[in-house]
ROTI-900974 format. One line per 5 residues: for each residue x, y, z of C-alpha. Coordinates in Angstrom, 3 decimals, m for minus. Layout:
BEGIN
X:Y:Z  ...
This chain:
BEGIN
16.365:m45.902:m31.021  16.797:m42.334:m29.838  14.585:m40.971:m26.773  11.430:m38.879:m27.500  9.807:m35.957:m25.539
6.705:m36.953:m23.909  5.364:m34.064:m25.433  6.030:m30.314:m26.205  3.719:m27.803:m24.905  3.361:m24.283:m24.916
5.145:m22.273:m22.161  2.002:m20.554:m21.025  0.339:m24.184:m20.428  3.178:m25.571:m18.743  3.587:m22.493:m16.588
m0.501:m23.384:m15.815  0.343:m27.140:m15.259  3.211:m26.039:m12.468  1.616:m24.140:m10.642  m1.629:m26.259:m10.369
0.686:m28.456:m8.579  1.866:m26.218:m5.703  m0.041:m24.777:m2.796  1.394:m20.961:m1.740  3.378:m21.505:1.527
1.693:m21.033:4.833  4.216:m21.050:7.128  5.056:m17.886:8.920  7.600:m16.880:11.099  7.708:m13.898:13.550
10.842:m11.761:12.820  12.498:m8.128:13.890  11.158:m5.679:11.302  14.660:m4.595:10.051  15.236:m7.923:9.271
11.909:m8.481:6.727  13.082:m6.835:3.754  11.945:m8.773:0.800  9.809:m10.999:2.954  6.001:m10.992:2.401
3.213:m10.461:5.151  1.023:m12.974:6.631  m1.186:m10.725:8.493  m2.432:m6.954:8.186  m0.211:m4.548:9.902
m1.409:m1.660:11.847  0.513:1.380:12.951  1.230:1.007:16.991  2.078:4.882:17.221  1.307:8.123:15.105
4.172:9.576:13.746  5.035:12.092:14.647  3.803:11.238:17.992  3.303:14.658:19.238  2.907:18.226:17.836
6.132:19.293:16.935  8.283:22.011:15.176  8.826:21.649:11.395  11.759:24.364:11.455  14.816:25.532:13.711
13.485:28.693:15.097  11.106:29.748:18.081  7.598:28.345:19.119  5.454:30.899:20.495  1.438:31.464:20.594
0.328:33.040:17.229  m2.294:35.571:19.285  0.964:36.944:20.897  2.547:37.722:17.342  m0.827:39.598:15.689
0.328:43.099:16.344  3.506:42.438:14.573  4.434:44.313:11.054  7.364:46.087:9.046  6.601:49.260:10.951
5.940:48.304:14.079  8.292:45.498:15.170  7.141:43.424:18.091  9.147:41.893:20.696  9.256:38.381:22.349
10.451:37.659:25.651  12.602:34.060:25.437  11.490:31.316:27.788  8.089:33.217:28.616  6.828:34.214:25.315
8.920:32.378:23.110  10.930:29.308:23.425  14.041:28.183:21.161  13.029:24.548:19.239  14.587:22.711:16.346
13.277:20.609:13.818  11.444:17.737:15.417  11.152:19.049:18.942  7.679:18.787:20.892  6.051:22.329:20.950
6.206:23.822:24.507  3.055:23.860:26.264  0.875:26.941:25.376  2.532:27.172:21.753  0.683:26.931:18.243
3.159:28.096:16.063  6.947:28.289:14.582  8.920:31.380:13.687  11.657:30.394:11.454  15.008:31.148:12.824
15.832:33.031:10.022  12.872:35.825:10.639  14.009:36.949:13.621  16.333:39.434:15.324  17.930:38.344:18.539
18.232:41.641:20.954  19.478:40.361:24.556  16.988:38.059:26.189  14.250:38.623:23.661  13.261:38.106:19.599
12.030:40.778:17.340  9.654:39.798:14.782  8.109:42.151:11.924  5.504:40.336:10.690  2.613:37.752:12.866
2.663:34.109:12.757  m0.510:32.114:11.928  m2.053:29.293:13.829  0.092:26.011:13.389  2.815:27.569:11.314
5.690:25.718:10.675  4.257:22.939:13.022  3.820:19.380:12.415  0.273:18.036:13.774  0.407:14.373:15.509
m0.118:12.009:12.664  0.730:13.876:9.775  2.450:11.189:8.154  0.918:7.845:9.879  m2.197:8.184:12.200
m2.063:5.081:14.988  m4.313:2.335:13.956  m3.735:2.983:10.448  m3.116:m0.224:8.220  0.277:0.024:6.745
0.584:m2.952:4.602  m2.242:m5.678:4.231  m1.652:m9.895:4.076  0.359:m11.046:1.127  2.144:m7.741:0.583
6.263:m8.122:m0.239  8.050:m5.656:2.118  10.624:m3.537:0.232  12.844:m1.108:1.898  10.774:1.884:2.230
8.090:m0.165:3.654  10.734:m1.094:6.606  11.018:2.290:7.182  7.220:3.411:7.592  6.822:0.626:9.566
9.743:1.271:12.182  8.422:4.720:12.099  5.106:3.581:13.275  6.504:1.771:16.235  6.405:m2.146:14.613
9.386:m3.798:15.670  8.413:m7.332:14.588  5.915:m8.954:12.381  4.967:m12.299:10.937  5.938:m13.236:7.546
5.873:m15.905:4.901  8.491:m18.502:5.571  11.217:m18.377:2.801  11.209:m20.773:0.279  14.127:m23.189:m0.421
15.337:m24.051:m3.500  17.787:m26.740:m3.755  20.063:m27.183:m6.983  21.362:m30.622:m8.092  24.535:m30.548:m10.849
24.776:m34.130:m12.722  27.005:m35.627:m15.352  30.000:m37.423:m14.991  31.745:m35.131:m17.364  31.504:m32.223:m14.509
34.019:m31.288:m11.748  34.012:m29.099:m8.962  36.574:m26.313:m9.404  36.637:m26.105:m5.323  37.677:m29.726:m4.761
40.104:m29.863:m7.608  43.772:m29.583:m6.877  45.017:m25.835:m7.905  48.462:m26.826:m9.407  48.154:m24.966:m12.367
47.191:m27.888:m14.721  43.970:m27.767:m16.774  40.918:m29.476:m15.089  40.288:m32.817:m15.814  36.582:m32.465:m16.803
33.879:m29.656:m17.475  33.782:m27.185:m14.518  30.419:m27.107:m13.066  29.670:m23.472:m12.918  25.946:m23.889:m13.632
24.873:m24.970:m10.246  26.653:m22.174:m8.543  25.026:m19.760:m10.892  21.388:m21.152:m10.099  21.908:m21.046:m6.558
22.509:m17.062:m7.355  19.877:m16.689:m9.627  17.487:m18.363:m7.113  19.015:m16.075:m4.087  18.395:m12.973:m6.378
14.581:m13.974:m7.092  14.089:m14.683:m3.337  14.477:m18.273:m2.428  17.355:m19.668:0.412  19.380:m21.518:m2.302
21.397:m24.772:m1.702  23.494:m26.798:m3.843  24.360:m30.546:m3.557  27.525:m32.702:m4.645  27.986:m33.410:m8.285
25.889:m36.759:m9.299  27.053:m38.925:m11.849  24.620:m41.944:m11.702  20.508:m42.588:m11.583  20.893:m44.142:m8.142
22.386:m41.575:m6.635  19.962:m38.656:m7.784  17.195:m40.675:m6.701  18.199:m41.003:m3.084  19.044:m37.299:m3.271
15.917:m36.221:m4.702  14.006:m38.419:m2.451  15.708:m37.067:0.543  15.253:m33.380:m0.837  11.650:m33.891:m1.161
11.260:m33.991:2.572  13.531:m30.801:3.305  13.247:m28.379:0.425  10.223:m26.475:m1.210  11.742:m26.575:m4.778
14.272:m29.211:m6.278  16.067:m28.054:m9.498  17.961:m30.892:m11.156  20.401:m29.174:m13.961  21.439:m31.471:m17.012
19.835:m34.759:m17.414  16.726:m33.204:m18.999  17.328:m34.279:m22.785  16.793:m37.273:m24.532  20.163:m38.753:m24.589
21.051:m42.474:m22.359  22.359:m40.724:m19.796  19.729:m38.185:m18.736  17.711:m40.179:m16.428  16.074:m36.754:m14.545
12.544:m37.841:m16.196  12.870:m41.618:m14.752  13.876:m40.825:m11.492  10.695:m38.227:m11.069  8.538:m40.570:m12.762
9.638:m43.784:m10.323  9.340:m41.599:m7.359  6.483:m39.484:m8.197  4.585:m38.025:m11.182  5.912:m36.313:m14.448
3.819:m33.381:m15.125  5.405:m32.486:m18.735  8.559:m32.884:m20.377  9.328:m30.742:m23.320  8.544:m26.827:m23.912
8.183:m25.424:m27.201  10.435:m22.680:m26.484  14.199:m21.995:m27.578  16.289:m22.297:m25.302  15.073:m24.201:m23.017
12.967:m26.912:m25.055  14.211:m29.980:m22.670  12.484:m28.456:m19.699  10.746:m31.318:m17.330  8.570:m30.751:m14.544
7.114:m33.270:m11.868  5.995:m33.953:m8.423  8.108:m36.022:m5.643  6.057:m36.002:m2.195  3.814:m33.090:m3.478
6.975:m31.386:m4.175  7.863:m29.508:m7.189  10.808:m31.129:m9.592  12.180:m29.271:m11.982  14.954:m30.958:m15.040
16.043:m27.927:m16.605  19.230:m28.126:m19.728  22.604:m28.224:m19.103  23.527:m25.400:m21.533  24.104:m22.201:m19.217
21.631:m19.938:m21.363  18.924:m22.454:m21.727  19.356:m23.423:m17.903  18.901:m19.723:m16.582  16.198:m19.246:m19.238
13.975:m21.870:m18.087  14.532:m21.056:m14.367  13.436:m17.371:m15.101  10.666:m18.902:m17.022  9.451:m20.906:m14.718
10.764:m20.716:m10.955  10.603:m17.195:m10.912  6.437:m17.070:m11.271  6.536:m20.265:m9.047  8.182:m18.128:m6.120
5.691:m15.457:m6.713  3.203:m18.037:m6.330  4.507:m19.801:m3.572  4.867:m16.527:m1.532  1.681:m15.008:m3.013
3.289:m11.817:m3.850  4.564:m10.714:m7.444  7.632:m9.363:m8.145  8.284:m5.698:m9.590  10.077:m2.986:m12.253
9.383:m1.323:m15.533  8.300:2.256:m16.802  5.104:3.601:m18.304  3.447:6.249:m19.741  0.479:7.829:m17.790
m1.672:10.583:m17.432  m2.106:13.400:m14.671  m5.587:13.713:m14.152  m4.968:17.209:m12.506  m2.775:20.037:m12.819
0.107:19.479:m10.563  2.344:22.690:m10.077  6.265:22.854:m9.012  8.368:25.501:m8.153  10.965:25.937:m11.155
14.382:25.759:m10.579  13.968:22.352:m8.435  13.503:18.742:m9.595  10.463:17.434:m7.683  10.064:13.410:m7.457
6.347:12.822:m7.007  5.150:9.861:m5.544  1.976:8.281:m7.252  m0.779:5.756:m6.964  m1.426:4.511:m10.467
m4.820:3.555:m11.919  m5.350:1.562:m15.355  m8.610:3.049:m17.291  m8.956:1.450:m20.721  m5.953:1.308:m22.525
m4.320:4.284:m20.172  m2.894:4.668:m16.810  m3.521:7.787:m14.518  m1.316:8.809:m12.120  m2.528:10.329:m8.382
m0.146:12.386:m6.808  0.612:11.247:m2.879  1.177:13.612:m0.180  4.271:15.639:m1.051  6.103:16.676:1.838
9.233:15.717:2.343  8.407:14.159:5.889  5.609:12.143:4.744  7.727:9.027:4.308  4.637:7.063:3.871
3.517:8.274:0.976  6.780:6.709:m0.513  5.869:3.342:1.136  2.364:3.300:m0.573  3.420:4.801:m4.011
2.879:2.444:m6.879  5.872:4.827:m8.732  7.584:7.791:m9.007  7.181:10.777:m11.705  10.028:13.458:m12.115
9.266:17.291:m12.798  12.503:18.781:m14.477  13.925:21.783:m12.794  12.959:23.897:m15.847  9.438:23.336:m15.663
6.769:24.590:m13.665  4.574:21.371:m13.443  2.620:19.240:m15.251  m1.051:20.333:m16.750  m4.099:18.282:m16.395
m4.311:15.407:m18.772  m0.731:15.890:m19.835  1.121:12.618:m20.499  4.279:11.618:m18.717  6.850:8.735:m17.644
6.233:7.052:m14.423  9.048:4.563:m13.221  7.151:1.693:m11.270  7.514:0.408:m8.084  4.970:m2.078:m8.735
4.391:m4.536:m11.411  2.036:m3.461:m14.224  0.230:m6.755:m13.650  m0.045:m5.774:m9.945  m1.510:m2.065:m10.907
m3.900:m3.817:m13.575  m5.310:m6.533:m11.306  m5.759:m3.663:m8.556  m9.315:m2.113:m8.008  m9.277:1.544:m7.523
m11.609:3.244:m5.352  m11.670:7.598:m5.566  m13.662:9.255:m3.152  m14.575:9.279:0.847  m12.697:7.587:3.623
m13.927:5.116:5.359  m12.729:1.879:7.624  m14.518:m0.469:5.762  m12.305:m0.039:2.751  m9.096:m1.086:4.745
m11.328:m4.148:6.075  m12.244:m4.696:2.169  m8.582:m4.305:1.444  m7.194:m7.171:3.704  m10.326:m9.623:2.610
m9.232:m8.937:m1.126  m5.618:m9.987:m0.544  m6.292:m12.839:1.480  m9.244:m14.576:m1.143  m7.426:m12.916:m4.245
m3.837:m12.679:m3.707  m3.057:m11.585:m7.256  m5.639:m8.540:m6.620  m5.555:m5.632:m4.847  m7.753:m2.688:m3.710
m6.742:0.782:m3.464  m8.236:3.727:m1.931  m7.371:7.274:m2.936  m9.468:9.875:m0.400  m9.994:12.824:m1.847
m13.594:13.488:m0.340  m16.824:12.481:m1.733  m17.282:15.745:m4.313  m13.836:15.225:m5.446  m14.391:11.570:m6.402
m17.893:12.440:m7.776  m16.157:14.747:m10.089  m13.125:11.900:m11.022  m16.139:9.950:m12.170  m18.412:12.182:m13.902
m14.945:12.861:m16.044  m14.432:9.004:m16.805  m11.003:8.925:m14.864  m12.275:6.502:m12.574  m14.859:3.402:m12.279
m15.765:3.686:m8.712  m16.169:6.371:m6.270  m17.049:6.355:m2.633  m19.593:8.888:m1.501  m21.888:10.104:1.444
m23.498:13.296:0.027  m26.673:14.324:1.807  m28.580:16.627:m0.451  m29.589:20.023:1.390  m33.315:19.877:0.124
m34.114:16.191:m0.433  m32.477:15.071:2.680  m31.347:11.788:1.006  m28.038:10.608:0.982  m25.996:10.541:m2.487
m28.752:9.570:m5.026  m29.921:13.229:m5.611  m26.356:14.756:m6.233  m25.387:11.820:m8.678  m28.517:12.581:m10.719
m27.310:15.887:m10.881  m23.992:15.740:m11.660  m23.814:12.274:m13.894  m27.438:12.339:m14.991  m26.393:10.556:m18.745
m23.879:8.112:m17.789  m24.641:4.683:m17.086  m23.967:3.971:m13.326  m24.972:1.585:m10.193  m25.024:2.769:m6.522
m24.309:m0.114:m4.129  m24.737:0.484:m0.719  m21.861:m0.525:1.871  m22.966:0.466:5.429  m25.200:2.718:7.425
m22.958:4.771:9.868  m23.028:7.202:12.164  m21.264:10.158:12.246  m20.689:12.868:15.476  m18.905:14.733:17.332
m15.546:13.243:19.086  m14.395:14.629:22.499  m12.025:13.410:25.031  m13.273:10.132:27.109  m13.722:12.498:30.059
m15.148:15.284:27.769  m13.387:18.244:29.906  m15.259:20.829:27.991  m18.749:19.444:29.053  m19.266:19.506:24.843
m23.118:18.281:24.392  m24.042:18.730:21.239  m22.882:20.868:17.718  m23.968:24.629:19.155  m21.035:23.947:21.837
m18.378:24.237:18.756  m19.147:28.084:18.745  m17.815:28.854:22.523  m14.608:30.554:22.667  m13.072:27.910:25.045
m13.673:25.086:22.253  m11.299:24.095:19.651  m12.042:22.241:16.490  m10.582:20.174:13.925  m12.237:19.875:10.323
m12.233:17.686:7.639  m11.483:18.476:4.113  m13.378:20.690:1.672  m15.555:18.475:m0.801  m15.455:15.178:1.821
m19.269:14.107:2.723  m18.338:15.006:6.607  m17.509:18.502:5.563  m20.571:18.530:3.449  m22.826:17.204:6.536
m21.252:19.493:8.850  m21.816:22.271:7.070  m25.551:21.594:6.387  m25.817:21.177:10.361  m24.046:24.661:11.207
m26.358:26.389:8.942  m29.479:24.625:10.454  m28.096:26.163:13.673  m27.392:29.166:12.422  m23.969:28.779:13.774
m21.127:31.121:12.198  m18.563:29.227:10.932  m15.900:31.991:11.696  m16.998:31.683:15.348  m15.135:28.120:15.130
m11.623:28.064:16.391  m10.130:25.296:13.827  m12.709:25.181:11.580  m10.035:25.784:8.945  m7.891:23.183:10.299
m8.426:20.031:8.114  m7.977:16.527:7.905  m8.512:14.226:5.463  m9.372:10.819:7.513  m11.690:9.943:10.188
m8.613:8.323:12.011  m6.561:11.696:11.829  m9.134:13.941:13.484  m9.306:10.901:16.242  m5.782:11.062:17.425
m5.589:14.785:17.392  m8.870:14.925:19.659  m7.467:11.973:21.804  m3.953:13.891:21.920  m5.713:16.776:23.151
m4.687:19.112:20.468  m8.615:19.897:19.322  m11.127:19.505:21.978  m13.541:18.017:19.232  m13.884:17.049:15.707
m16.791:15.539:13.412  m15.721:11.619:12.532  m17.629:7.996:12.554  m18.862:6.597:15.654  m16.034:3.878:14.638
m13.155:5.427:15.283  m14.138:6.861:18.416  m14.504:3.227:19.776  m11.032:2.170:18.230  m9.333:5.344:20.179
m11.367:4.966:23.170  m13.356:8.273:22.813  m16.543:10.155:23.842  m18.921:10.472:21.167  m21.945:12.625:20.799
m24.013:11.358:17.566  m25.146:14.197:14.884  m26.565:12.132:12.027  m27.180:8.737:10.591  m25.576:8.434:6.811
m25.258:5.975:4.150  m21.857:5.372:2.851  m22.161:3.840:m0.765  m20.243:2.715:m3.561  m20.534:4.336:m7.488
m19.603:2.079:m10.168  m19.830:2.632:m13.665  m22.414:m0.104:m15.335  m19.358:m1.393:m17.804  m16.875:m1.810:m14.881
m19.960:m4.070:m13.040  m19.274:m6.449:m15.662  m15.292:m6.390:m14.712  m14.190:m9.811:m12.770  m12.075:m7.431:m10.385
m15.584:m5.653:m9.253  m17.460:m9.025:m9.262  m14.591:m10.171:m6.715  m15.320:m6.912:m4.575  m19.105:m6.890:m4.653
m18.730:m11.139:m3.082  m16.535:m9.476:m0.570  m18.784:m6.885:0.200  m21.769:m9.042:0.586  m19.983:m11.468:2.484
m20.913:m12.409:5.590  m17.362:m12.022:7.145  m17.302:m8.164:5.774  m20.277:m7.526:7.750  m19.470:m9.234:11.210
m15.966:m7.568:10.568  m18.068:m4.533:10.769  m20.114:m5.032:13.464  m17.047:m6.231:15.288  m15.528:m2.761:15.066
m19.123:m1.103:15.860  m20.895:2.126:14.867  m22.316:0.501:11.476  m25.886:m0.766:10.504  m25.173:m3.503:7.921
m28.700:m4.642:6.946  m28.380:m3.606:3.563  m24.801:m4.066:2.900  m24.221:m4.937:m0.340  m27.802:m3.951:m1.954
m28.192:m1.794:m5.284  m30.170:1.017:m4.384  m29.964:3.055:m7.825  m29.543:1.869:m11.469  m28.944:5.156:m13.270
m29.188:4.383:m17.643
């Protein structure tokens, strides 16, 4: 009587059963960063250094103080003495002491020991600031993140020489069949082989390596006892065992029997073609597959089941594809030059939105953090708002779809939440785009995003967030969830050499300042405080110098590029800076009522309300978590 399959199940059910039986790998290794390509992080990785680590020239030319150039114009050329008023610098050189701008070499004339200029420079002209690309302390990668070539460049530039990664899984391929011969062990005398050449096992080892396994191969097995011994031994040494051939229902196909005697058969037979005879079971807790002998069937089965098993073992998905997406803002570009934009992608309903990351050629981290690449052809001047364009994916659609995307204000709590998200829900991610509170609210109003972080103080009611949200989003149903109460203040160097005591000191002629970007809640608060004190913003040296995060402000103050700047107390603690409190504020999360029912938001809200999150905020310092996770307001 012919043998029959135990059962035939759908491929989706087969994969579910496989993943239910196998736990992700927890072992980690500590390796040099340059050897970590395609490995998966087991811990969040934070920048050891800022990049650049000092204020440096962005051009070949001459460094000077912009004040010394103010009188130069076309009709009144100005001479600057070399090595006293101006200093020759190359791209990447540190700025000499006392200089704050660079004049390109193409814009000067050499005259003996002087240079001649015909227009003034401006403050920080052609200068790269400390942390322009990466700020010390920034989270570069969360746990459970696959490391790409681009990521390695970013990590090394931030001083990460070694890192903890998940151990690479091993796959052991066992060829079976007395009709097979190993071509490498046959005498090569020009005669025809005396059997079927086993090439499947070599092919599958390479498929395994291509996926990410360390692939190994056994000798050809010709009888049941031999197979039983090899599978038993392999189950103590390898992560995945694959028996090639011997999975059909013929009299010499004994894989099912071996798995059943050593362990448990989970299924035998999948309703797909090719690949129907696939077997799966466990031996000593290790997954064992029996896959068909025909090459196409073997590879199909391998890719269908063992590739997703690899993702499960490593807690990180594999990648590739192109999609159509919408540009939410107008993006200008120079005609005549093809430009490649790095973007983060957000799925909203059936549409994908592309949010451009920093475009500078020196900002390498934006490439490492990108979800995709968009090309602007050389014959157009950019893309219009709401234009549909093609994006080359650097991450999988599933990865993007499972990501929770927040647009709005920056805070260290978002990095903590992202790390917790990747640890507790490896198939999910938390992406934040820092555009400031008001820009985030406008994106929310347009329906581009379901989530926005905000801390906007109403000038008249002296209440955070609710008045401005009721004004700009009166009709759309939304909830406001409290993340934390935090303290904003002035950062100063640890020994406070300028003796800055309060906001009035910012207007002093000897004090330099670094600001936050227009539309950020911090900028709105600062401008209101200036108004209350009657301080003219034009009297502040550096008012127009903008940074997009609290950590970027902290680095510039610590390195004495600026004497002070406004940021939260938490970064003052992290960077060992002095802190002068200015105001307490509410940092909140705005969410649509519709998205509040989404599984992704429920996961995020669980994290926000967890004791672990509150403990980690308290450990950082500068946060009040008494009302963390509470719904402050419901609209509509």
